[in-house]
N, C-alpha and C positions, 0 to 999 in steps of 0.2 A: 391059227396062223399059217401053218404049213398048207392047209387045205386051200386058203386064199392064193398063196403063192403057186401052188401046183395047177390050181385053176386058172390062174393068169398065164402060166406057162403053156397050158392046153390051149387056151383061147389064141395065143400067138402062134402056136404051132398050127392049129386049125386054119388061121389066116394065111399062113404061108402055104399050107397044103392046098387051099382053095385057089391059090395064085391071086390073092387080093393084091391091090396097089401097094407099093412100097410105103406109101404114107400111112396106110391102115396098120401095117406090120409095125412100122417104127412108132406110131402112136400108141399101139398095144404095148409094145416093149417099154416105152418110157412110162406108162401108166403102171404097169407091173414094177417097174424099178421104183417108182415113187411110193407105191403101196409097201414094198419091202422095207424101204428106209423109214416111212412113218411107222410101220408096224414093229420095226427093230428099235427104234427110238422110243416107243411106247413100252415095249417090252423091258428094255434096259433100265428106263427111269422109274418103272412101276415097281420092280422088285418083289419079293415074296411078301413083304410086309411093309406096306407103304406108310404105315403109321409111326414107323420108327424114324427118328431124326438123328443125324450125325453131328 
């Protein structure tokens, strides 16, 4: 999970460094944010033992 987040941040940083259009940088940022939210939701709901029920 951390690798994907840092990879997305690196891709966004590279887009900014290459002076890409603002649309590309914002799109990369929103894709990264969506990935973080989805991965966090998966991590939180998955838990260490998903077979347990409360």
